[in-house]
N, C-alpha and C positions, 0 to 999 in steps of 0.2 A: 509152759504145756498144760499146768491145771484149767488155767483161763479159756486155753483154746476148748478144750476138753468141756467144761461148764457151758461154753459157749453154743459148742455141740448140740449139749442135749437140751438147750433152751430152744436152738431152732428145731428141733426135732420135735418137742414138745408142741411148739407153737406151729408146724406142721400138721400133728395129728389135731391138733383140737381145730387146727381149719379145716380138714376132711371129715371130721364130725359133725361142726357145723354146717357145713354145706352138704351133707350127706341125710341130716335131719331136714335144712330147706326142702333138699329135693323129694327127699318121702313124704312130708307135709306139704310143699308148696306145689309141686310138680303133680303127685299123684292123685292131688285130691281124694274126696270119700264118696262111697256109695251108702245105701241101705244096706245092712246085715242080709236082709231078705229080698230077693226083686219082687217085681211088680205081677200082679195075676195073670199077666200075660207075657212074663218071662225076661222083661226085660229090666236093667239097672237102675235101680232108682237115684237121684242124686238128691243130695241133702242140703235144701237152700232155704233159707229163710222168704217169708212171703215176696220181701219187697227184690231181693234177689232172683226170685222166680221170674216176679212180672218183669225186672230187666232181661232177663234171657227171652222170656217168650215173646215180649216186646222187639227185641233182636232178631227173634226168627219170623215174627211177622213181616218187621221190616225188608228183611231178606228175600221173604216169598212175594212181596211187593215189585220190589228189585225185579225180581226175575219176570214178572208179569211184565214188566216195563220194558223190558231187553226183549222181549218176545214181542210184543206190538211195535216196538220201534224198528225190531230186524224186519217184522211181517211188512211194514211200510219201506223197508228197504233205507230207513234212514239211521246209517253207521255212525255218526256223528252222535245221536243221541244216544245209541247204544253204550257207548264207547264213555258217554258221559253221566249214564244212568248207571254202569258197571263200575266206574270209577269213584261214584260219590259213595259207594261201600266198600271200597278196598281196603287196605292195611290201614290207610291211614284214617279212615271211620273208626277203626282200632284203635289206634293210637290218640284219638282226639275223646275217647270216654276217659273222664275223670279218674284218677288215681285211686281216689277216697272210694272209688266203687269197683273200677278194676281190680285192684290189689287183694282184697278180701273174696271176692268173687272168684277170680281168677284161681287163688290157691286151693277153693273147693273142687274147683270142676277137675274130673280124671283127665289125664295126659291124653288120652284117646279124643276123647271130647274136644278138648281143646286143640288137638292135630286139626280132626276132621272140622272145625268152628272156623281156625286160623287159615286151612287149606282152602275153604270158600272165599274167604275173604280175599287171598293171594291170587286164586283162581279167576277172581271177579277184575282183579289189576290184569292179570294176563290179556283176558278177555278183552278190555278197556282196550290194552296197546295195542292187540292183533287187530279190532275193528278198525282202528285209524288208518293202522297199516296196511294192512292188506282189502278190507272195503267188500270184505266177502262174507256174505250172509250165512250161508250154508255151513261154513267154518266157524262162523257165531254160535249157531245152531250148535253144533258137535259139541263146542266148547261147553254149551250150558248144558248139555245133556250128560256130560260127564261131571259137570261141578254140582248136578244134582243129584247123581250116585251119592256124593256124600253127604246130603240132605237126607236122603233118605238110609241112608247106613245108620246116620247119627237118630232120627228118629226109631228103626228098627232096635237101637241099643240102649236107648234110655229112656226113661220118664221122669220127671220132678216130682219128689216127695216131700211134704213140710218136715220140717227138723224132726218133727216128733215120729215120721216114720211112715204116715200114710199116703197114699197116693192123692195128687190134686187136681186129680181130673183135668190135666191137659190134651 
């Protein structure tokens, strides 16, 4: 009987420690962090190293170029090219990012920033599938307009600050 109680307490302790570890990882890894004070225009300031900042801004420019490519392809009613362009920056593009970059950076970004960003990549995957299946330019443009709402929301909410806290002119 004593062995049973001892094992039970050990399992309970392991469970509590595991929950504490998960809570810590979620708090520091999923929530990310922002500067104590917002930017001069009221946006939350992401605290990134210069290399991380460059990575995030490069990703945003890449997404913007993709949107422009989708618009041109849709204007020409080339739905195959719409699908190819959108799919190139879907979730597979996110998963292709090297873990040594993705890991630390993802841990620094706030959960809502990640939701918006991953949502854009997921929406691009759906846009690609619909462009192939429906071949409906108007539907594609509606999807693109909805996707762009996430971009606008993100840029209206966040600015990038140097880790010292100053805005870095994005």
